[in-house]
C-alpha positions as CSV (number, residue, x, y, z in Angstrom):
1,X,119.8,54.2,59.8
2,X,121.1,51.3,61.5
3,X,118.6,48.7,61.5
4,X,117.3,46.8,64.5
5,X,114.6,44.3,62.9
6,X,116.0,41.1,65.1
7,X,115.6,43.2,68.1
8,X,111.9,44.1,66.7
9,X,111.0,40.6,65.6
10,X,110.5,39.4,69.2
11,X,108.5,42.1,70.8
12,X,106.5,42.6,67.5
13,X,105.6,38.9,67.4
14,X,104.5,39.3,70.9
15,X,102.0,42.4,70.1
16,X,100.5,39.6,67.2
17,X,99.9,37.3,69.8
18,X,98.0,39.2,72.3
19,X,96.3,40.5,69.7
20,X,95.5,37.9,68.0
21,X,94.3,36.0,71.7
22,X,90.5,35.4,71.4
23,X,89.8,36.4,67.9
24,X,86.5,35.3,66.4
25,X,87.2,33.0,63.6
26,X,84.5,35.0,61.3
27,X,86.0,38.1,61.8
28,X,86.0,39.7,58.3
29,X,89.2,40.8,56.6
30,X,90.3,43.8,54.9
31,X,88.9,43.0,51.9
32,X,86.1,41.8,52.9
33,X,84.9,44.8,54.2
34,X,82.2,46.6,51.9
35,X,82.4,50.0,50.9
36,X,86.5,50.2,50.9
37,X,87.5,49.3,47.2
38,X,90.7,51.5,46.7
39,X,92.3,51.4,43.7
40,X,96.1,52.3,43.2
41,X,98.5,53.2,40.2
42,X,101.0,50.9,40.5
43,X,104.5,51.4,41.2
44,X,106.9,53.0,44.1
45,X,106.2,56.2,45.3
46,X,108.0,58.2,48.0
47,X,106.5,60.5,50.7
48,X,108.4,62.5,53.1
49,X,107.7,64.5,56.4
50,X,109.4,66.2,59.0
51,X,109.9,64.2,62.6
52,X,111.5,65.3,66.0
53,X,115.1,64.7,64.7
54,X,115.0,65.7,61.2
55,X,113.6,64.7,57.9
56,X,111.6,61.5,57.4
57,X,111.4,59.5,54.1
58,X,109.8,56.5,53.0
59,X,109.1,54.6,49.5
60,X,105.9,52.6,49.6
61,X,105.0,50.0,47.1
62,X,101.5,49.0,45.6
63,X,99.7,47.5,42.9
64,X,96.2,48.0,41.9
65,X,94.6,47.2,44.8
66,X,96.9,46.9,47.8
67,X,99.6,48.2,49.8
68,X,102.9,45.6,49.0
69,X,105.4,47.3,50.6
70,X,107.1,50.2,52.8
71,X,110.6,50.9,53.4
72,X,112.2,53.7,55.0
73,X,114.9,55.6,53.4
74,X,115.7,58.6,55.8
75,X,114.9,58.9,59.6
76,X,117.1,60.2,62.5
77,X,115.0,59.8,65.8
78,X,115.9,58.1,68.8
79,X,116.9,54.1,67.4
80,X,114.4,52.2,69.6
81,X,111.3,54.8,69.4
82,X,112.0,55.8,66.0
83,X,112.8,52.5,64.7
84,X,109.8,50.8,66.2
85,X,107.4,53.3,65.3
86,X,108.2,52.9,61.6
87,X,108.3,48.7,62.0
88,X,105.1,48.7,64.0
89,X,103.0,51.6,61.9
90,X,104.5,50.4,58.5
91,X,103.2,46.6,59.6
92,X,100.0,47.2,60.5
93,X,99.0,49.6,57.6
94,X,100.1,46.6,55.6
95,X,98.2,44.4,57.3
96,X,94.9,46.1,57.7
97,X,95.4,48.0,54.6
98,X,94.3,51.1,56.8
99,X,95.7,54.3,57.7
100,X,93.8,54.2,60.8
101,X,96.1,52.5,62.7
102,X,97.1,53.1,66.4
103,X,100.0,55.1,67.6
104,X,103.0,53.4,69.2
105,X,103.0,54.3,72.7
106,X,105.8,56.2,74.1
107,X,106.7,57.3,70.1
108,X,103.7,59.5,69.4
109,X,105.7,62.0,67.4
110,X,107.8,59.3,65.9
111,X,104.4,57.2,65.0
112,X,102.8,60.4,63.9
113,X,105.4,61.5,61.2
114,X,105.4,57.6,60.0
115,X,101.7,58.0,58.9
116,X,102.2,61.2,57.4
117,X,105.4,60.5,55.3
118,X,103.2,56.8,54.4
119,X,100.3,59.1,53.3
120,X,102.2,61.8,51.7
121,X,103.5,58.6,49.5
122,X,99.9,57.3,49.1
123,X,98.3,60.4,47.8
124,X,100.7,60.1,44.5
125,X,99.0,57.1,43.5
126,X,95.9,58.3,43.0
127,X,93.8,56.3,45.8
128,X,91.3,57.6,48.1
129,X,93.0,59.1,51.1
130,X,90.1,59.8,53.1
131,X,88.5,56.1,52.6
132,X,92.1,54.6,53.8
133,X,91.8,56.8,56.8
134,X,88.7,56.0,57.6
135,X,88.6,52.2,57.0
136,X,88.0,50.5,60.3
137,X,90.1,48.1,62.0
138,X,88.0,44.9,63.4
139,X,90.0,44.1,66.6
140,X,89.1,41.1,68.7
141,X,86.9,41.2,71.9
142,X,88.9,41.6,75.3
143,X,90.0,38.0,76.7
144,X,91.9,36.8,79.8
145,X,95.9,35.4,79.9
146,X,97.0,33.5,82.4
147,X,100.6,32.9,82.1
148,X,103.3,31.5,84.6
149,X,107.2,32.6,84.9
150,X,109.8,32.4,87.6
151,X,110.9,35.8,87.2
152,X,108.7,39.0,86.0
153,X,110.6,42.2,85.1
154,X,107.7,45.8,85.1
155,X,109.7,47.9,83.0
156,X,112.4,47.8,80.2
157,X,114.6,50.2,80.9
158,X,118.4,49.4,81.6
159,X,117.6,48.8,85.1
160,X,114.7,46.3,84.1
161,X,116.6,45.3,81.4
162,X,119.9,44.0,83.3
163,X,117.6,43.0,85.6
164,X,116.1,40.2,83.5
165,X,119.5,39.5,81.3
166,X,121.1,38.5,84.7
167,X,118.1,36.5,86.4
168,X,118.1,34.5,82.8
169,X,121.5,33.9,83.3
170,X,121.3,32.9,86.6
171,X,118.8,29.8,85.4
172,X,115.5,31.4,85.5
173,X,112.6,31.8,83.1
174,X,111.8,35.2,82.6
175,X,109.1,37.6,81.2
176,X,109.9,41.2,80.3
177,X,106.6,44.0,80.8
178,X,106.5,46.7,79.1
179,X,103.9,49.7,79.3
180,X,105.0,51.5,76.2
181,X,104.7,50.0,72.5
182,X,108.2,50.1,72.4
183,X,111.3,49.2,74.4
184,X,113.4,51.1,76.9
185,X,111.5,53.2,78.7
186,X,113.5,56.6,79.7
187,X,116.9,55.1,79.1
188,X,115.4,54.6,75.3
189,X,115.6,58.6,75.4
190,X,119.3,59.1,77.3
191,X,122.3,59.4,75.4
192,X,123.7,56.1,76.8
193,X,126.3,57.7,79.6
194,X,127.1,56.0,82.6
195,X,129.3,57.2,85.3
196,X,132.1,54.8,86.4
197,X,135.4,55.3,88.3
198,X,138.4,52.6,87.7
199,X,137.7,51.2,84.4
200,X,139.9,50.4,81.7
201,X,138.5,53.3,79.6
202,X,140.1,56.0,82.2
203,X,143.3,54.2,82.1
204,X,143.4,54.3,78.2
205,X,142.9,58.2,79.0
206,X,145.2,58.7,81.3
207,X,142.8,59.4,84.3
208,X,143.8,58.8,87.4
209,X,140.5,57.6,89.7
210,X,139.2,55.4,92.3
211,X,136.1,53.8,93.7
212,X,137.5,55.3,96.5
213,X,137.3,58.8,95.0
214,X,134.2,58.0,93.4
215,X,132.3,57.6,96.5
216,X,133.9,60.3,98.4
217,X,132.7,62.4,96.0
218,X,129.3,61.6,95.3
219,X,128.9,61.4,99.3
220,X,130.4,64.6,99.7
221,X,127.9,66.3,97.1
222,X,125.0,64.4,99.2
223,X,126.1,66.2,102.2
224,X,126.2,69.4,100.5
225,X,122.2,68.6,99.7
226,X,121.7,67.8,102.9
227,X,120.0,64.3,102.0
228,X,119.7,62.4,105.2
229,X,118.1,59.4,103.1
230,X,120.8,58.5,101.1
231,X,122.8,55.2,102.7
232,X,126.3,55.4,102.3
233,X,126.3,51.5,101.7
234,X,124.8,51.6,99.1
235,X,126.2,54.5,97.5
236,X,129.7,52.7,98.3
237,X,128.6,49.4,96.6
238,X,127.9,51.5,93.5
239,X,131.2,52.9,92.8
240,X,132.8,49.9,94.1
241,X,131.1,47.9,91.1
242,X,131.0,50.8,88.9
243,X,134.0,49.9,86.8
244,X,132.9,46.0,86.2
245,X,129.5,47.1,85.3
246,X,131.1,48.6,82.8
247,X,132.8,45.9,81.8
248,X,129.3,44.3,82.0
249,X,128.0,46.2,79.5
250,X,131.0,45.6,77.2
251,X,130.5,42.1,77.2
252,X,127.1,42.1,76.6
253,X,127.4,43.9,73.6
254,X,127.4,47.4,74.1
255,X,129.7,49.1,72.0
256,X,131.5,52.4,74.3
257,X,133.4,55.0,72.9
258,X,137.1,55.3,73.8
259,X,136.7,58.7,74.8
260,X,135.5,60.4,78.2
261,X,134.4,63.5,79.8
262,X,133.7,65.1,83.0
263,X,130.8,66.3,84.4
264,X,131.9,69.9,85.6
265,X,134.7,72.0,86.7
266,X,134.8,71.7,90.2
267,X,136.0,69.0,92.7
268,X,133.4,66.1,92.5
269,X,132.6,66.3,89.2
270,X,135.7,67.3,87.7
271,X,137.2,64.0,87.0
272,X,136.2,62.6,83.3
273,X,134.0,59.6,84.4
274,X,131.1,59.7,81.9
275,X,131.4,56.3,79.8
276,X,129.6,56.9,76.6
277,X,127.8,54.6,74.3
278,X,128.2,54.5,70.7
279,X,125.5,55.6,68.3
280,X,124.3,57.5,71.4
281,X,120.4,57.9,71.9
282,X,118.9,54.3,72.4
283,X,121.5,52.6,71.4
284,X,122.3,51.3,75.2
285,X,119.0,49.5,75.3
286,X,119.7,48.1,71.5
287,X,122.8,46.6,72.2
288,X,121.4,45.2,75.4
289,X,118.2,43.8,73.7
290,X,120.2,41.3,71.5
291,X,120.9,39.1,75.1
292,X,117.3,39.4,75.7
293,X,116.3,37.8,72.5
294,X,119.2,35.3,72.8
295,X,118.4,34.1,76.2
296,X,114.6,33.4,75.4
297,X,113.2,36.2,77.6
298,X,109.6,36.5,76.7
299,X,108.8,40.2,76.2
300,X,105.3,41.8,76.6
301,X,105.0,45.2,75.0
302,X,101.6,47.5,75.6
303,X,101.3,45.6,78.4
304,X,100.7,47.8,81.9
305,X,101.4,46.4,84.9
306,X,98.5,47.4,87.6
307,X,98.6,45.4,90.9
308,X,100.9,43.1,92.4
309,X,99.4,39.6,93.2
310,X,100.1,38.8,97.3
311,X,99.5,35.6,99.1
312,X,100.0,35.8,102.9
313,X,103.2,37.7,102.9
314,X,104.7,36.9,99.3
315,X,104.4,38.5,96.4
316,X,103.4,35.9,93.8
317,X,102.9,38.0,90.5
318,X,101.2,40.5,88.6
319,X,98.2,41.7,87.1
320,X,98.2,43.5,83.6
321,X,96.4,45.1,81.1
322,X,97.6,45.1,77.0
323,X,96.6,47.9,74.7
324,X,93.6,45.3,73.3
325,X,92.0,45.2,76.9
326,X,92.9,41.8,77.9
327,X,93.4,40.9,81.5
328,X,96.6,39.5,81.5
329,X,97.6,37.4,84.9
330,X,101.2,36.7,85.7
331,X,102.5,34.5,88.2
332,X,105.8,34.5,89.1
333,X,108.6,33.6,92.4
334,X,109.8,36.9,92.1
335,X,108.5,40.2,90.4
336,X,111.1,43.2,89.5
337,X,109.7,46.6,89.8
338,X,111.8,48.9,87.4
339,X,109.4,51.0,85.5
340,X,110.7,54.3,86.5
341,X,109.5,57.2,88.5
342,X,106.9,59.4,88.2
343,X,107.8,62.7,86.2
344,X,104.7,62.1,83.8
345,X,102.1,61.9,86.8
346,X,100.5,65.3,86.9
347,X,98.5,64.3,90.4
348,X,101.6,62.4,91.7
349,X,103.6,65.5,90.9
350,X,100.9,67.5,92.8
351,X,101.0,65.3,95.6
352,X,105.1,64.8,95.9
353,X,106.1,68.1,94.3
354,X,103.5,70.7,94.3
355,X,106.2,73.6,93.6
356,X,106.8,72.2,89.9
357,X,103.9,71.0,89.1
358,X,103.9,73.8,86.3
359,X,107.1,72.0,84.8
360,X,107.3,70.8,81.4
361,X,107.5,67.4,81.3
362,X,107.1,64.9,78.8
363,X,108.2,61.6,80.4
364,X,106.7,57.9,79.9
365,X,107.1,57.3,83.8
366,X,103.6,57.7,85.2
367,X,104.3,56.0,88.9
368,X,103.1,52.8,88.6
369,X,105.2,50.8,90.5
370,X,104.8,53.5,93.3
371,X,100.7,52.4,93.5
372,X,101.9,48.9,93.4
373,X,104.3,48.6,96.2
374,X,102.0,50.8,98.3
375,X,99.3,48.5,97.8
376,X,101.5,45.4,99.2
377,X,102.8,48.0,102.7
378,X,106.1,49.2,101.1
379,X,107.4,51.6,103.0
380,X,107.9,54.8,100.6
381,X,110.5,57.4,100.9
382,X,109.3,61.0,100.3
383,X,112.3,63.7,99.9
384,X,111.7,67.5,98.7
385,X,114.1,66.5,96.4
386,X,113.7,66.3,92.3
387,X,116.0,66.1,89.1
388,X,115.3,69.5,87.5
389,X,117.2,71.8,85.4
390,X,116.3,75.3,83.6
391,X,116.7,75.8,79.6
392,X,115.6,77.9,77.3
393,X,112.9,76.3,75.0
394,X,114.0,78.0,71.9
395,X,117.9,77.2,72.4
396,X,118.0,74.4,75.1
397,X,122.0,74.7,75.1
398,X,121.3,78.2,77.2
399,X,121.2,76.8,80.5
400,X,123.8,74.2,81.0
401,X,126.9,75.4,80.9
402,X,126.6,79.1,80.1
403,X,128.5,80.8,82.9
404,X,129.0,84.0,81.0
405,X,125.3,85.1,81.9
406,X,123.9,85.6,85.4
407,X,120.9,83.4,87.0
408,X,118.5,85.9,88.9
409,X,115.6,84.8,91.0
410,X,112.1,85.8,90.3
411,X,112.9,88.9,92.3
412,X,115.9,89.7,90.3
413,X,118.8,88.4,92.7
414,X,121.7,87.0,92.0
415,X,122.3,83.3,93.8
416,X,124.6,81.3,92.4
417,X,128.4,81.0,90.5
418,X,127.0,80.3,87.2
419,X,130.0,78.1,86.4
420,X,128.4,75.5,88.9
421,X,126.8,72.3,87.6
422,X,123.1,72.9,86.3
423,X,121.9,70.7,89.4
424,X,124.0,72.7,91.9
425,X,122.1,75.9,91.0
426,X,118.8,74.1,91.1
427,X,119.3,72.8,94.6
428,X,120.6,76.4,95.5
429,X,117.5,77.6,94.1
430,X,115.3,75.4,95.6
431,X,116.7,76.4,99.1
432,X,116.0,80.0,98.7
433,X,112.1,79.0,97.9
434,X,111.7,79.3,94.1
435,X,111.4,77.0,91.5
436,X,112.0,79.4,88.5
437,X,114.8,81.1,87.5
438,X,115.9,83.6,84.7
439,X,119.2,84.4,82.9
440,X,120.2,88.2,82.2
441,X,122.6,87.8,79.4
442,X,125.9,89.7,77.9
443,X,125.9,90.8,74.6
444,X,128.6,88.0,73.6
445,X,125.7,84.9,74.5
446,X,123.3,86.9,72.6
447,X,125.7,86.7,69.5
448,X,126.1,83.1,70.0
449,X,122.5,82.1,70.2
450,X,121.2,85.1,68.1
451,X,118.6,82.8,66.4
452,X,117.2,81.0,69.5
453,X,117.0,84.2,71.5
454,X,115.3,85.9,68.3
455,X,112.6,83.5,68.6
456,X,112.1,83.7,72.0
457,X,111.4,87.2,71.9
458,X,108.9,86.7,69.2
459,X,107.3,84.3,72.0
460,X,107.4,86.5,74.9
461,X,110.0,84.5,76.3
462,X,113.0,86.9,76.2
463,X,113.1,90.2,76.7
464,X,115.1,93.3,75.1
465,X,114.9,96.3,76.7
466,X,116.9,100.1,77.2
467,X,117.1,100.1,80.8
468,X,117.4,97.8,83.5
469,X,114.0,99.1,84.9
470,X,112.0,98.6,82.3
471,X,113.4,94.9,81.9
472,X,112.2,94.2,85.5
473,X,109.0,95.4,84.7
474,X,108.4,93.5,81.5
475,X,110.1,90.0,83.4
476,X,107.7,91.1,86.9
477,X,110.8,91.9,88.8
478,X,111.2,94.2,91.7
479,X,113.2,97.1,89.4
480,X,115.6,98.4,92.4
481,X,116.2,94.6,93.0
482,X,117.3,93.8,89.8
483,X,119.4,97.3,89.2
484,X,121.4,96.7,92.7
485,X,122.1,93.2,91.2
486,X,123.6,94.2,87.7
487,X,125.4,97.1,89.0
488,X,127.2,95.4,91.9
489,X,127.6,92.6,88.9
490,X,129.8,95.0,86.5
491,X,131.5,96.9,89.6
492,X,133.0,93.0,90.0
493,X,133.3,92.3,86.1
494,X,135.5,95.6,86.1
495,X,137.5,94.5,89.2
496,X,137.9,91.1,87.5
497,X,136.8,89.4,90.4
498,X,133.7,87.9,91.3
499,X,133.8,88.5,95.4
500,X,130.0,86.9,96.2
501,X,130.4,83.7,94.1
502,X,133.9,82.9,93.2
503,X,133.2,82.9,89.5
504,X,136.2,82.9,87.7
505,X,137.4,85.6,86.2
506,X,137.3,83.9,82.4
507,X,133.6,84.0,82.9
508,X,132.7,87.7,83.9
509,X,131.4,89.7,81.0
510,X,129.6,92.9,81.6
511,X,125.9,93.7,81.6
512,X,125.1,96.2,79.1
513,X,122.4,97.8,77.1
514,X,120.1,96.5,75.2
515,X,119.7,94.4,78.2
516,X,118.4,90.8,77.4
517,X,116.4,88.9,80.0
518,X,115.7,85.3,79.4
519,X,112.7,83.3,80.9
520,X,113.8,79.8,81.6
521,X,111.5,77.0,81.1
522,X,111.9,74.2,84.1
523,X,112.5,70.8,83.1
524,X,111.9,67.8,85.1
525,X,113.9,64.9,84.0
526,X,112.9,62.3,87.2
527,X,112.0,61.8,90.3
528,X,113.3,61.0,93.9
529,X,110.6,59.6,95.8
530,X,110.7,55.7,95.7
531,X,110.2,52.1,97.6
532,X,112.7,51.5,100.0
533,X,115.2,48.6,99.7
534,X,118.0,46.5,101.2
535,X,121.0,45.6,99.7
536,X,119.6,42.7,97.8
537,X,117.3,45.3,96.1
538,X,114.2,43.6,97.9
539,X,111.4,46.0,98.9
540,X,111.1,46.9,102.6
541,X,107.5,47.1,104.2
542,X,106.4,49.8,106.7
543,X,107.3,47.6,109.4
544,X,111.0,47.5,108.4
545,X,110.1,43.5,107.2
546,X,111.3,42.5,103.6
547,X,108.4,41.7,101.1
548,X,109.1,38.8,99.9
549,X,109.0,38.2,96.3
550,X,109.3,41.8,95.3
551,X,112.1,44.1,94.1
552,X,112.7,47.5,92.9
553,X,115.3,49.1,90.9
554,X,116.3,52.2,89.0
555,X,114.2,55.2,89.3
556,X,111.5,53.0,91.6
557,X,114.2,52.9,94.2
558,X,116.6,56.0,94.0
559,X,115.9,57.5,97.3
560,X,118.6,56.0,98.8
561,X,121.0,56.6,96.3
562,X,120.7,59.9,94.3
563,X,120.2,63.4,95.6
564,X,119.7,66.9,94.2
565,X,122.9,67.6,93.6
566,X,123.1,64.6,91.4
567,X,127.3,63.7,90.8
568,X,126.9,63.7,86.7
569,X,125.1,62.5,83.9
570,X,124.8,58.7,83.8
571,X,125.0,57.8,87.5
572,X,121.2,57.3,87.5
573,X,122.0,54.6,84.7
574,X,124.9,53.5,86.9
575,X,122.6,53.2,89.9
576,X,120.2,51.1,87.6
577,X,122.2,48.8,86.4
578,X,124.1,48.1,89.6
579,X,120.9,47.4,91.4
580,X,119.2,45.5,88.3
581,X,122.3,42.9,88.2
582,X,121.7,42.6,92.1
583,X,118.0,41.9,91.6
584,X,118.6,39.7,88.9
585,X,120.7,37.4,90.9
586,X,118.6,37.4,94.3
587,X,115.4,37.1,92.3
588,X,116.6,34.1,90.2
589,X,117.2,32.0,93.2
590,X,114.3,32.9,95.4
591,X,112.0,30.2,96.1
């Protein structure tokens, strides 16, 4: 595991600064509190548990009366999530000599695992674990903080971080607010793939590509999605600057792999354009946070922006609240909203996407920017498109590129070439009026994914029967429809030609008894309802005028560039990076 102590130092000191504000001088220290005399057998003890991405092991050192040190010896969770959770939780436990510490917002699974592992270690010291879990932590009464800066950025994903760095490099004093207890937003959970064309990395791999071709492919897919909101000028700006933005990442310390790959096998996605960050999940933010630190950008985590401050026709700051209830007011010349969409907000999902409200979603984005923008009269683009794909919960690889299966609607009708990109499949399904889809698999897919499918059979997400009619009944489909679908498909398999959807013949496998059907889970990655912006990333009001001092980037302003077809992994990060840099330059110069 690689350390990110330098990155965390700034954010953790900020949390301590905020929590210390207004602390009463006579607050009892942990050693002064009555009823909590806890005795340990001195030594170093190991504790272990399982976390999101595997085992977690810690070494805890104690003397007779206190926890002295906590070291992480094994941990595989995403770097900006797992490491932040460990650093924060272990610091709080040692500071307060208590196990009754807060979870790190946005890292609850990792936080819980860290506490379990430390508890496991402490249970071997002879200490009273129940007393450690019950020991209250004294917190200061909430107060008020009045702050001032040139540019305040709301949200620390790639769009927000790039905006903050660029604004600072252009001479502005910058503050970065993050609602979560960790940095990176959803970018910290991404693989760090960035879509781009005409790059040096493509050239090294003998890939012939250009910004012009990238633009043509992007717009071709937008037209196929019938997306009237996508603006060609904005897409062209993104594609024209994609290569230089990959170089921008490299120049700012992001380590990119030499290898690249394509998003799909068909026109529009078959050119290798996906550029990969070394390290994978979270590392694209980890690398950039070094620059945030070096540039002196003030970072405040656990600080949720709630309202924009508007004086006359100009936005002049933002109001926020931190985890301890302190009211934070930040006055600024420019505000950049970069805190994502609303995939984690059930109320907004019900309002804008009622057909998808039951979909699984653990997004940290709750639509704060949309609500704040609406509060100052921003124009909101509403379109019936979202970034959704389907997988088997017990084996998520089933649903990405598994063209050997057949996909059917809830009625049992086949509707697509299964070799198509997964967002294309979702778009076709949506046009047919369905949100859910199901997979009927040949024996070879069962053999390749037996463990996951067997788990799904146990949980009622997969079904195995001797007849098609029985399978249809168990899956709630029309038996005659599913039987006609499978019979016709098997005829095309025998003829080695898919005359319905032209799936390549190498993916044609017969569907035979025992018949196996899978209920796939809909996964909502992001939303495309967003604020309207211009080419400077300035937010536009309902009358078509610029709202002075207000900018939006990333998922907060994605409706004019991204569409339901989604050209490939990393195009959302490219969008956020591109207009993050645009906003940073313009906001720094705003008077």
